[in-house]
C-alpha positions as CSV (number, residue, x, y, z in Angstrom):
1,M,-90.6,-6.4,9.8
2,K,-89.4,-3.0,8.6
3,M,-87.5,-2.5,11.9
4,E,-85.9,-5.9,11.7
5,S,-84.8,-5.2,8.1
6,V,-83.1,-2.0,9.3
7,I,-81.4,-3.8,12.2
8,N,-80.1,-6.7,10.0
9,S,-78.7,-4.3,7.3
10,T,-77.0,-2.3,10.0
11,I,-75.4,-5.4,11.5
12,L,-74.2,-6.6,8.1
13,S,-72.6,-3.3,7.3
14,L,-70.8,-3.2,10.6
15,A,-69.3,-6.5,9.9
16,C,-67.1,-4.9,7.3
17,F,-65.4,-2.6,9.9
18,P,-62.7,-3.6,12.5
19,K,-64.2,-3.5,16.0
20,S,-62.3,-2.2,19.0
21,N,-63.8,-4.9,21.3
22,P,-65.3,-8.0,19.4
23,S,-66.8,-9.6,22.5
24,I,-69.0,-6.6,23.4
25,H,-70.1,-6.2,19.8
26,H,-71.0,-9.9,19.7
27,Q,-73.1,-9.6,22.9
28,K,-75.0,-6.6,21.6
29,T,-75.7,-8.2,18.3
30,V,-77.1,-11.3,19.9
31,K,-79.1,-9.1,22.3
32,A,-80.6,-7.2,19.5
33,R,-81.5,-10.3,17.6
34,R,-83.1,-11.8,20.7
35,T,-85.1,-8.6,21.2
36,V,-86.4,-8.8,17.7
37,C,-87.3,-12.4,18.0
38,C,-89.1,-11.9,21.3
39,S,-90.9,-8.9,19.9
40,L,-92.2,-10.9,16.9
41,S,-93.1,-13.9,19.1
42,S,-95.0,-11.7,21.6
43,S,-96.9,-9.9,18.8
44,S,-98.0,-13.2,17.3
45,S,-99.2,-14.6,20.6
46,S,-101.1,-11.4,21.5
47,S,-103.0,-11.5,18.2
48,S,-104.1,-15.1,18.5
49,K,-105.2,-15.1,22.1
50,N,-106.5,-11.5,22.7
51,S,-105.8,-12.1,26.5
52,N,-103.7,-9.0,27.3
53,S,-104.9,-5.4,27.4
54,E,-104.1,-3.0,24.5
55,G,-102.5,-0.5,27.0
56,D,-100.1,-3.1,28.5
57,A,-99.1,-4.2,25.0
58,N,-98.4,-0.7,23.8
59,G,-96.3,0.1,26.9
60,L,-94.3,-3.0,26.5
61,L,-93.7,-2.4,22.8
62,K,-92.7,1.2,23.4
63,E,-90.1,0.1,26.1
64,E,-88.7,-2.6,23.8
65,E,-88.4,-0.2,20.9
66,E,-86.5,2.4,23.0
67,E,-84.1,-0.4,24.1
68,K,-83.7,-1.3,20.4
69,Y,-83.1,2.3,19.4
70,N,-80.5,2.6,22.2
71,D,-78.7,-0.5,21.0
72,I,-78.8,0.7,17.4
73,W,-77.4,4.1,18.4
74,L,-74.5,2.4,20.2
75,L,-73.8,0.3,17.2
76,F,-73.8,3.4,14.9
77,K,-71.6,5.3,17.3
78,E,-69.1,2.5,17.3
79,A,-69.3,2.3,13.5
80,Q,-68.6,6.0,13.2
81,Q,-65.5,5.5,15.4
82,N,-64.4,2.6,13.2
83,I,-64.8,4.7,10.1
84,L,-62.7,7.5,11.6
85,Y,-60.0,5.0,12.6
86,L,-60.0,3.4,9.1
87,N,-59.8,6.9,7.5
88,K,-56.8,7.7,9.7
89,L,-55.1,4.5,8.6
90,R,-55.9,5.3,5.0
91,L,-54.3,8.7,5.3
92,V,-51.2,7.2,6.9
93,A,-51.0,4.6,4.2
94,V,-51.3,7.2,1.5
95,E,-48.5,9.3,3.1
96,E,-46.3,6.2,3.4
97,L,-47.0,5.4,-0.2
98,N,-46.2,8.9,-1.4
99,K,-43.0,8.8,0.7
100,A,-42.0,5.5,-0.8
101,N,-42.7,6.9,-4.3
102,R,-40.5,9.9,-3.6
103,E,-37.7,7.8,-2.3
104,K,-38.0,5.5,-5.3
105,Q,-37.8,8.5,-7.7
106,L,-34.7,9.8,-5.8
107,L,-33.1,6.4,-6.1
108,L,-33.9,6.2,-9.8
109,D,-32.4,9.7,-10.3
110,K,-29.2,8.7,-8.5
111,I,-29.0,5.5,-10.5
112,Q,-29.3,7.5,-13.7
113,Q,-26.6,9.9,-12.5
114,L,-24.3,7.0,-11.5
115,E,-24.9,5.3,-14.8
116,A,-23.9,8.5,-16.6
117,V,-20.8,8.9,-14.5
118,N,-19.9,5.3,-14.9
119,K,-20.4,5.5,-18.7
120,L,-18.1,8.5,-18.9
121,G,-15.6,6.9,-16.6
122,N,-15.6,3.7,-18.6
123,E,-15.0,5.7,-21.8
124,Q,-12.1,7.6,-20.3
125,S,-10.6,4.5,-18.8
126,L,-10.9,2.7,-22.1
127,W,-8.7,5.1,-24.2
128,R,-6.2,5.5,-21.4
129,E,-5.9,1.7,-21.1
130,L,-5.4,1.6,-24.8
131,L,-2.4,4.0,-24.5
132,L,-0.9,1.6,-21.9
133,R,-1.4,-1.3,-24.2
134,I,0.5,0.5,-26.9
135,D,3.3,1.0,-24.4
136,S,3.3,-2.7,-23.8
137,M,3.6,-3.4,-27.5
138,V,6.7,-1.3,-27.8
139,L,8.3,-3.0,-24.8
140,T,7.5,-6.5,-26.2
141,G,8.9,-5.5,-29.6
142,L,5.6,-5.8,-31.5
143,I,6.0,-2.2,-32.8
144,D,8.7,0.4,-32.9
145,S,8.6,3.8,-31.3
146,A,7.7,5.7,-34.5
147,E,4.6,3.5,-35.1
148,A,3.6,3.8,-31.4
149,S,3.8,7.6,-31.6
150,G,1.4,7.6,-34.6
151,M,-1.0,5.3,-32.7
152,R,-1.0,7.5,-29.6
153,K,-1.8,10.5,-31.7
154,A,-4.7,8.6,-33.3
155,V,-6.1,7.6,-29.9
156,M,-5.7,11.0,-28.3
157,G,-7.2,12.7,-31.3
158,N,-10.3,10.5,-31.4
159,K,-11.1,9.8,-27.8
160,F,-14.9,9.5,-28.3
161,S,-14.8,7.1,-31.2
162,V,-12.3,4.9,-29.3
163,A,-15.1,3.7,-27.0
164,L,-17.1,2.5,-30.0
165,V,-14.2,0.8,-31.8
166,F,-12.2,-0.7,-28.9
167,F,-15.0,-1.6,-26.5
168,D,-13.7,-5.2,-26.1
169,I,-10.1,-4.3,-25.6
170,R,-9.6,-6.5,-22.5
171,Q,-10.7,-9.6,-24.4
172,K,-8.1,-9.1,-27.2
173,T,-4.5,-10.2,-27.2
174,D,-1.8,-7.6,-28.1
175,A,-1.5,-9.1,-31.6
176,E,-5.3,-8.8,-32.2
177,L,-5.4,-5.3,-30.8
178,L,-2.4,-4.3,-33.0
179,A,-4.2,-5.3,-36.1
180,Q,-7.3,-3.3,-35.1
181,L,-5.1,-0.3,-34.2
182,R,-3.5,-0.3,-37.6
183,H,-6.9,0.0,-39.3
184,F,-8.0,2.8,-37.0
185,S,-8.1,6.0,-38.8
186,V,-5.6,8.6,-37.6
187,G,-7.3,11.8,-36.4
188,S,-5.8,15.1,-35.7
189,R,-4.4,15.6,-32.2
190,K,-6.2,17.9,-29.9
191,N,-4.6,21.0,-28.4
192,G,-4.0,19.5,-25.0
193,F,-0.7,18.7,-23.4
194,H,0.7,15.2,-22.7
195,I,2.1,15.3,-19.1
196,I,3.8,12.5,-17.3
197,Q,4.1,12.9,-13.6
198,I,7.1,11.0,-12.0
199,C,6.3,11.0,-8.3
200,T,6.4,9.0,-5.0
201,E,2.8,9.4,-3.8
202,M,-0.7,9.4,-5.3
203,E,-4.0,9.2,-3.6
204,P,-5.5,6.7,-3.0
205,L,-2.7,4.3,-3.9
206,V,-0.1,5.6,-1.4
207,S,-0.6,8.7,0.8
208,V,1.9,10.1,3.3
209,G,1.6,13.8,3.0
210,S,0.1,16.5,0.9
211,L,1.8,15.3,-2.3
212,S,-0.6,12.5,-2.8
213,S,-3.8,14.6,-3.0
214,Y,-1.9,17.2,-5.1
215,V,-0.9,14.6,-7.7
216,T,-4.4,13.1,-8.0
217,G,-6.3,16.4,-7.7
218,L,-4.2,18.2,-10.3
219,S,-4.2,15.2,-12.7
220,K,-8.0,15.0,-12.6
221,A,-8.4,18.7,-13.1
222,L,-6.0,18.7,-16.1
223,Q,-7.8,15.8,-17.7
224,K,-11.2,17.6,-17.3
225,K,-9.7,20.4,-19.4
226,G,-8.6,18.0,-22.2
227,H,-5.0,17.2,-21.3
228,I,-3.5,13.7,-21.2
229,V,-1.9,12.9,-17.8
230,E,0.0,9.8,-16.8
231,V,1.6,8.9,-13.5
232,I,4.6,6.8,-12.8
233,L,5.1,5.4,-9.2
234,P,7.3,2.8,-7.5
235,K,5.4,-0.4,-6.8
236,Y,5.5,-0.2,-3.0
237,A,4.6,-3.2,-0.9
238,C,2.2,-0.9,1.0
239,L,0.2,0.2,-2.1
240,D,-3.6,0.1,-1.8
241,L,-4.7,-1.2,-5.1
242,T,-8.4,-1.6,-4.3
243,E,-9.4,1.4,-6.5
244,M,-7.1,0.6,-9.4
245,Q,-8.9,-0.7,-12.5
246,G,-7.5,-3.1,-15.1
247,L,-4.2,-3.8,-13.2
248,R,-2.0,-5.9,-15.4
249,E,1.6,-6.8,-15.8
250,I,3.4,-6.1,-19.1
251,E,4.9,-9.3,-20.3
252,A,8.3,-7.9,-20.9
253,E,11.1,-6.8,-18.5
254,L,12.3,-3.3,-18.6
255,Y,16.0,-2.9,-18.1
256,S,17.3,0.2,-16.4
257,Y,20.8,1.4,-15.5
258,F,22.1,1.5,-11.9
259,N,25.5,1.1,-10.3
260,G,27.3,0.2,-13.5
261,Q,24.8,-2.5,-14.7
262,L,21.4,-3.0,-16.3
263,H,18.8,-4.4,-14.0
264,G,15.4,-5.8,-14.8
265,N,12.1,-4.4,-13.6
266,R,8.5,-5.6,-13.7
267,I,6.1,-3.1,-15.2
268,W,2.4,-2.9,-14.1
269,T,-0.2,-0.7,-15.6
270,G,-3.8,0.3,-14.5
271,I,-6.3,3.1,-14.2
272,V,-7.0,5.2,-11.1
273,H,-9.8,7.9,-11.3
274,G,-9.4,7.8,-15.1
275,I,-5.6,8.4,-14.9
276,G,-3.2,6.0,-16.5
277,V,-0.8,4.7,-13.8
278,T,2.5,2.8,-14.4
279,L,4.1,1.0,-11.4
280,I,7.8,0.1,-11.6
281,Q,8.9,-2.9,-9.5
282,P,12.7,-3.6,-9.3
283,L,13.8,-7.2,-9.4
284,Y,17.4,-7.2,-8.3
285,Y,16.8,-4.3,-5.9
286,S,13.5,-5.6,-4.8
287,S,14.1,-4.5,-1.2
288,F,14.0,-0.8,-2.2
289,F,10.2,-0.6,-2.1
290,D,9.3,-3.8,-0.3
291,R,9.1,-2.0,3.1
292,E,6.6,-0.8,5.6
293,R,7.2,2.9,5.1
294,V,7.6,5.1,2.0
295,Y,10.3,7.5,3.4
296,G,12.7,7.7,6.3
297,Y,15.4,5.1,5.4
298,S,19.2,5.7,5.2
299,D,19.3,4.6,1.6
300,D,16.4,6.9,0.4
301,F,18.8,8.6,-2.1
302,E,19.6,5.2,-3.7
303,R,15.9,4.1,-3.7
304,F,14.5,7.2,-5.4
305,T,17.4,7.7,-7.7
306,Y,16.9,4.1,-9.0
307,F,13.2,4.8,-9.5
308,S,13.9,8.1,-11.3
309,R,16.3,6.5,-13.7
310,A,14.0,3.5,-14.3
311,S,11.1,5.9,-15.1
312,L,13.1,7.7,-17.7
313,D,14.3,4.4,-19.2
314,Y,10.7,3.3,-19.4
315,I,9.5,6.5,-21.1
316,A,12.3,6.4,-23.7
317,K,12.0,2.6,-24.4
318,S,8.2,2.7,-24.7
319,G,8.5,5.5,-27.3
320,K,6.6,8.1,-25.3
321,Q,7.1,11.7,-26.3
322,P,5.4,13.8,-23.6
323,D,5.2,17.5,-23.7
324,V,6.1,17.8,-20.0
325,L,7.9,15.7,-17.4
326,H,6.4,16.8,-14.1
327,I,8.6,15.9,-11.1
328,H,8.2,16.6,-7.4
329,N,10.4,17.5,-4.4
330,W,13.9,16.1,-4.0
331,E,12.8,12.5,-4.4
332,T,12.5,12.8,-8.2
333,A,14.4,16.1,-8.7
334,I,17.3,14.0,-10.1
335,V,15.2,13.5,-13.2
336,G,16.2,17.0,-14.2
337,P,20.0,16.4,-14.6
338,L,19.3,12.9,-15.9
339,F,17.0,14.2,-18.6
340,W,19.3,16.9,-19.9
341,D,22.6,15.0,-19.6
342,I,21.4,11.6,-20.9
343,F,17.8,11.3,-22.2
344,V,17.0,14.4,-24.2
345,K,18.8,12.8,-27.2
346,Q,16.7,9.6,-27.0
347,G,13.7,10.9,-28.9
348,L,12.6,13.4,-26.2
349,G,13.8,16.6,-27.8
350,G,10.4,18.2,-27.6
351,T,9.9,17.4,-23.9
352,R,10.5,19.9,-21.1
353,V,10.8,19.5,-17.3
354,L,8.7,21.1,-14.6
355,L,9.5,20.7,-10.9
356,T,7.0,21.2,-8.1
357,C,8.3,22.0,-4.6
358,H,6.0,21.5,-1.7
359,G,8.6,23.0,0.6
360,F,12.4,23.5,0.8
361,D,13.0,22.0,4.2
362,S,13.9,18.6,2.8
363,Q,16.7,18.8,0.2
364,C,18.8,15.6,0.4
365,L,22.6,16.2,0.6
366,E,24.9,13.4,-0.6
367,Q,28.4,12.6,-1.5
368,P,29.1,13.7,-5.1
369,D,30.4,10.3,-6.2
370,K,26.9,8.8,-5.5
371,L,25.7,10.6,-8.6
372,A,27.5,7.9,-10.7
373,L,25.0,5.3,-9.5
374,C,22.5,6.5,-12.0
375,G,24.9,7.3,-14.8
376,L,25.6,11.0,-14.0
377,D,29.1,12.6,-14.0
378,P,29.9,13.8,-10.5
379,A,32.8,16.1,-11.6
380,R,30.5,17.8,-14.1
381,L,27.7,18.4,-11.6
382,H,29.6,19.2,-8.4
383,R,29.8,22.9,-9.2
384,P,28.4,26.0,-7.6
385,D,26.1,26.7,-10.5
386,R,24.8,23.1,-10.6
387,L,24.4,20.7,-7.7
388,Q,27.0,21.8,-5.2
389,D,25.4,22.8,-1.9
390,H,25.9,26.4,-0.8
391,T,26.8,25.7,2.8
392,M,28.1,22.1,2.8
393,T,30.2,22.7,-0.3
394,H,31.8,19.2,-0.3
395,L,28.3,17.7,-0.9
396,V,25.7,17.8,-3.7
397,N,22.2,19.1,-3.1
398,I,19.7,17.0,-5.0
399,L,16.8,19.5,-4.7
400,K,19.1,22.2,-5.9
401,G,19.8,20.1,-9.0
402,G,16.1,19.9,-9.8
403,L,15.8,23.7,-9.5
404,V,18.7,24.3,-11.8
405,Y,17.8,21.7,-14.4
406,S,14.1,22.3,-14.6
407,N,12.6,24.6,-17.1
408,K,9.9,25.8,-14.7
409,V,9.5,25.5,-10.9
410,V,6.1,25.7,-9.2
411,M,6.2,26.4,-5.5
412,V,3.1,25.2,-3.7
413,Q,2.1,27.9,-1.2
414,S,-1.4,29.3,-0.7
415,I,-0.5,32.5,1.2
416,Y,3.0,33.9,0.7
417,S,4.4,35.7,-2.3
418,K,7.4,34.6,-4.4
419,E,9.7,37.2,-2.7
420,R,8.7,36.1,0.8
421,I,9.2,32.4,0.0
422,I,12.7,33.2,-1.4
423,N,13.7,35.4,1.5
424,S,12.1,33.6,4.4
425,F,11.4,29.9,3.5
426,S,14.2,28.8,1.2
427,H,16.2,27.0,3.8
428,G,19.6,28.0,2.4
429,L,18.5,27.8,-1.3
430,E,18.0,31.6,-1.6
431,P,21.0,32.2,-3.9
432,T,19.8,29.5,-6.3
433,L,16.2,30.7,-6.2
434,A,17.2,34.3,-6.8
435,I,19.2,33.3,-9.9
436,H,16.3,31.3,-11.3
437,K,13.6,33.7,-10.1
438,D,12.1,34.2,-13.6
439,K,11.2,30.5,-13.9
440,L,9.5,30.4,-10.4
441,L,5.7,30.3,-10.1
442,V,3.5,30.2,-7.0
443,S,0.5,28.0,-6.9
444,P,-2.1,27.4,-4.1
445,C,-3.2,23.9,-3.2
446,G,-6.8,22.9,-4.0
447,F,-9.4,20.5,-2.7
448,D,-11.7,17.8,-4.3
449,N,-15.0,19.6,-4.9
450,S,-16.6,16.4,-6.1
451,T,-16.4,15.1,-2.6
452,W,-16.5,18.4,-0.7
453,D,-19.6,20.2,-1.9
454,P,-22.5,21.0,0.4
455,S,-25.0,21.0,-2.5
456,K,-24.4,17.3,-3.0
457,D,-22.7,16.0,0.1
458,K,-24.1,12.6,0.9
459,F,-23.2,12.9,4.6
460,L,-25.4,15.9,5.3
461,P,-29.0,15.7,6.5
462,K,-29.9,18.6,4.2
463,N,-27.9,19.9,1.2
464,Y,-27.5,23.6,0.6
465,S,-25.6,26.1,-1.6
466,A,-24.7,29.7,-1.9
467,D,-28.1,30.3,-3.5
468,D,-30.1,28.5,-0.8
469,L,-28.7,28.4,2.7
470,K,-31.7,26.9,4.5
471,G,-30.0,23.5,4.8
472,K,-27.0,24.9,6.8
473,S,-29.1,25.7,9.9
474,I,-30.6,22.2,9.7
475,C,-27.0,20.8,9.6
476,K,-26.1,22.9,12.6
477,V,-29.0,21.6,14.7
478,A,-28.3,18.0,13.6
479,L,-24.6,18.4,14.7
480,Q,-25.7,19.9,18.0
481,Q,-28.1,17.1,18.6
482,Q,-25.6,14.4,17.6
483,L,-23.0,15.8,20.1
484,G,-25.4,16.6,22.9
485,L,-25.1,20.4,22.6
486,S,-27.9,22.8,23.2
487,K,-30.0,22.9,20.0
488,N,-30.2,26.4,18.7
489,S,-29.4,27.4,15.1
490,S,-28.7,31.0,16.2
491,T,-25.9,29.9,18.6
492,V,-22.4,30.5,17.2
493,L,-20.7,27.2,16.6
494,V,-16.9,26.9,16.2
495,G,-15.2,23.8,14.8
496,C,-11.5,23.0,15.0
497,I,-9.8,20.2,13.0
498,S,-6.3,19.2,14.1
499,T,-3.8,17.9,11.5
500,E,-0.9,15.5,11.7
501,S,1.7,17.8,10.3
502,L,0.8,21.1,12.2
503,D,1.6,21.8,15.8
504,F,-1.4,21.8,18.2
505,D,-0.6,24.7,20.5
506,L,-2.4,23.8,23.7
507,N,-1.9,27.1,25.5
508,N,-3.1,29.0,22.4
509,Q,-6.2,26.9,22.2
510,K,-7.0,27.6,25.9
511,A,-6.4,31.3,25.3
512,V,-8.8,31.3,22.3
513,W,-11.5,29.6,24.4
514,N,-11.0,31.9,27.4
515,A,-11.2,35.0,25.2
516,T,-14.5,33.9,23.6
517,P,-18.0,34.5,25.0
518,K,-19.3,31.5,26.9
519,S,-22.4,31.3,24.8
520,V,-20.3,30.1,21.8
521,Q,-20.1,26.3,21.3
522,F,-16.8,24.6,20.4
523,I,-16.2,21.2,18.7
524,F,-12.6,19.9,18.5
525,M,-11.9,16.9,16.3
526,G,-8.6,15.0,16.3
527,S,-6.9,12.9,13.6
528,K,-5.2,9.6,13.4
529,A,-2.0,11.3,14.7
530,T,-1.2,10.1,18.3
531,S,0.3,13.5,19.2
532,A,-2.9,15.3,18.1
533,D,-5.1,12.9,20.0
534,G,-2.9,13.3,23.2
535,A,-3.2,17.1,22.8
536,L,-7.0,16.8,22.6
537,E,-7.1,14.6,25.7
538,Y,-5.1,17.3,27.6
539,L,-7.3,20.1,26.3
540,K,-10.4,18.1,27.2
541,K,-9.3,18.1,30.9
542,E,-8.4,21.8,30.8
543,L,-11.6,23.0,29.1
544,K,-14.4,21.3,31.0
545,D,-17.6,23.1,29.9
546,E,-21.1,22.2,28.6
547,T,-20.4,24.2,25.4
548,V,-17.3,22.2,24.4
549,R,-17.1,18.8,22.8
550,F,-14.1,16.7,21.9
551,I,-14.0,13.9,19.2
552,N,-10.8,12.0,19.4
553,K,-11.7,9.4,16.8
554,Y,-11.5,10.6,13.2
555,D,-14.9,10.2,11.6
556,E,-15.4,11.1,7.9
557,A,-19.2,11.6,8.1
558,L,-18.9,13.7,11.3
559,L,-16.2,15.7,9.7
560,H,-18.4,16.7,6.8
561,L,-21.2,17.6,9.3
562,I,-18.8,19.8,11.4
563,F,-17.9,21.8,8.3
564,A,-21.5,22.2,7.4
565,G,-22.8,23.0,10.9
566,S,-20.0,25.4,12.0
567,D,-20.1,29.1,11.6
568,I,-16.4,29.4,12.1
569,I,-13.5,26.9,11.5
570,L,-10.3,27.5,13.5
571,C,-7.2,26.8,11.3
572,Q,-3.6,26.5,12.4
573,S,-2.7,28.2,9.1
574,F,-4.4,29.4,5.9
575,H,-1.9,27.3,4.0
576,D,-3.0,23.7,4.8
577,P,-2.0,21.4,1.9
578,L,-2.7,18.3,3.8
579,L,-6.4,18.6,4.8
580,Q,-7.2,21.8,3.0
581,V,-9.3,22.9,6.0
582,P,-9.6,26.7,5.1
583,L,-10.7,25.8,1.5
584,K,-13.3,23.4,2.6
585,A,-14.6,25.8,5.3
586,L,-15.2,28.5,2.7
587,K,-17.0,26.0,0.4
588,Y,-19.3,25.1,3.3
589,G,-20.1,28.6,4.4
590,A,-17.9,28.6,7.6
591,A,-15.4,31.4,8.1
592,P,-11.7,30.2,8.4
593,V,-10.1,32.0,11.3
594,A,-6.3,31.3,11.8
595,V,-5.1,30.8,15.3
596,T,-1.5,31.9,16.2
597,S,0.2,32.6,19.5
598,N,1.4,36.0,18.6
599,E,0.6,38.1,21.7
600,N,-2.9,36.6,21.8
601,K,-3.8,38.0,18.4
602,F,-5.4,35.0,16.7
603,R,-4.4,36.0,13.2
604,H,-2.2,34.8,10.4
605,F,0.1,37.0,8.4
606,V,-1.1,37.3,4.8
607,D,1.0,38.9,2.1
608,R,-0.7,41.8,0.4
609,E,1.6,41.9,-2.6
610,Q,0.1,41.4,-6.1
611,E,2.5,38.6,-6.8
612,T,0.5,36.2,-4.6
613,T,-2.3,33.8,-5.3
614,R,-5.9,34.8,-5.8
615,F,-6.7,32.8,-2.7
616,S,-4.2,34.8,-0.7
617,R,-5.7,38.1,-1.8
618,F,-9.2,36.9,-1.1
619,I,-8.3,35.8,2.4
620,S,-6.4,39.0,3.0
621,S,-9.5,41.1,2.2
622,T,-12.0,39.0,4.2
623,F,-10.9,36.8,7.0
624,G,-7.1,37.2,7.2
625,Y,-7.1,39.7,10.0
626,L,-10.1,38.6,12.0
627,S,-9.6,37.2,15.5
628,L,-12.1,34.7,16.8
629,S,-13.8,37.2,19.1
630,Q,-14.1,39.7,16.2
631,A,-15.7,37.1,14.0
632,V,-18.2,36.1,16.7
633,D,-19.0,39.8,17.3
634,E,-19.6,40.3,13.6
635,I,-21.9,37.3,13.4
636,K,-24.0,38.6,16.3
637,N,-24.0,42.3,15.5
638,S,-24.1,42.3,11.7
639,P,-25.9,39.0,10.7
640,S,-26.9,40.3,7.2
641,K,-23.5,41.5,6.4
642,W,-21.9,38.3,7.6
643,K,-24.3,36.2,5.7
644,Q,-23.5,38.0,2.5
645,K,-19.8,37.6,3.2
646,M,-20.2,33.8,3.5
647,V,-22.4,33.6,0.4
648,D,-19.7,35.4,-1.6
649,A,-17.0,33.0,-0.1
650,M,-19.1,29.9,-1.0
651,A,-19.4,31.2,-4.6
652,K,-15.6,31.2,-5.0
653,D,-13.9,28.2,-6.6
654,F,-10.7,27.2,-4.8
655,S,-10.8,23.6,-5.9
656,W,-8.0,21.8,-7.9
657,N,-10.0,22.8,-11.1
658,A,-9.5,26.5,-10.5
659,E,-6.3,28.5,-9.7
660,C,-4.0,25.5,-9.1
661,C,-4.8,24.0,-12.5
662,D,-4.6,27.4,-14.2
663,V,-1.1,28.1,-12.9
664,H,0.1,24.7,-14.1
665,V,-1.4,25.1,-17.5
666,S,0.2,28.5,-17.8
667,A,3.5,26.9,-16.9
668,Y,3.1,24.1,-19.5
669,T,2.2,26.6,-22.1
670,A,5.3,28.7,-21.4
671,L,7.4,25.5,-21.6
672,K,6.4,24.8,-25.1
673,S,7.7,28.2,-26.3
674,L,11.2,27.5,-24.8
């Protein structure tokens, strides 16, 4: 009975474990039970009849017990295997649970970060929307310019309390909001500047060239430093309004002068990246901006002159008194003459004008009498010291007018000095630039480090920074794996991003590849430009090699990974205001190497003069004179030195928040003393 008890308890315990083969277990269990039953029956029969010999009985019992023990041993062995299997499952489950908990915590952390950013963004959007509502009250006649000026000072001087007092602004009518504003205590104004940018592009609303990212990047950087920035744009038919918050039409027409008459305009306001944006939509001249393209029409002068005049009419009639009117390129350069000849006496005596030039190749030459369309006097302005063109003297030069009539001029150029720009890149404006040399400043472009930062880039498999570079090698292997290249973090990887605005020199690219050791891997990515994609297709046929990959389709996620996984990024120029390739390369720990076709020397001339940008001087002392082969040799022969060089480069700040913003704040400060 003791043996039967052991067997039964064993069977019951095994019932709690999963069995690898239920049918076998069942057969053995039945067999064991039958053996026990037979044993008990046999023992009972032998006792009652005493017919069998004691020796035979002992032998039979011993044989049966051995068989029982063998069966029990098999059952225990299977139970042990089941226990090991269950333990393995338990460990896997624990690991999955820990992984789920880690992911949950990461998700909670991200939610908290997003909530904090969203809260800050909402507070910023709120007081900027409040300023736009004040503009609306002036245009609809609820308040006059003087009262509006006091209200603006109150809002700008008490930004943080605005969120508490005016949290329900969108539910209030103008009359209700006005009553609340009049009870709002007037605080002292902060020391920041009030800047209004009058421009033709702004990312993400409308983007054609480098101007769009410049306007948005600089505006965000200025606001981070406590300045108030507003942007005025035409209301193009092609605007992308998906990221504009609080878009609303002001219920009053704005009348502006053009071609001898006053014409009505619809005014729209909204918030983009925390920046107050005003859109001007002509009614009578509705076709001016109801087109597929932004530029490239025969009446571009009329279109943008109308917009420039309407912008100034809006500023004056809404009672705004900005510190600076910031205008851009020839398209809004006419604001300069308009401001000083007409608008400075309309309550804007404390305002000054700053012109940004992203290049002097486009200047707009027109017949002098066309100046009368916006109310200017052609005879007064068609003079050598004003708008008269130096070469085509019978015409007026609109960009020249902006240079002459602006208080400060910022030339956007990352590499060249002021002297070199005047002497080599002025496109006939050298006499004017030389006369006004003292008011010229040079500023590099920047890049958006909130999107382009390897320490928090959402597209990367592993984030990294100048303090911890471990993630960069992981990104390289991930890039190699994704593109089917040989996976080796020690292999030198070279990326090349073609742009729409820069020439893609096919012969030069071939020369670069042929002059480079074959152990180096190359990745070429095209853009949306048909010409660049065609060039890549041609290059793909010419450079057939296992170490070369071509990506014709622009892919944002892959682009981030190319910057992170590359050791070197080839650049058509160190001055790249469109994609900012060299700046992003430095941030991601990839060396920017410029490719030119100057006698197979793959370098870019960099000015060494002190009157250049900090970025130019840094490039000149680090990567400016490196050829691709020299860079590869340095990586292989002096890895520690190269690593330190890249760490130093990553630690530099070349974003919009840094030198570009500093140059403009310096210019605004100088304007206030004029």
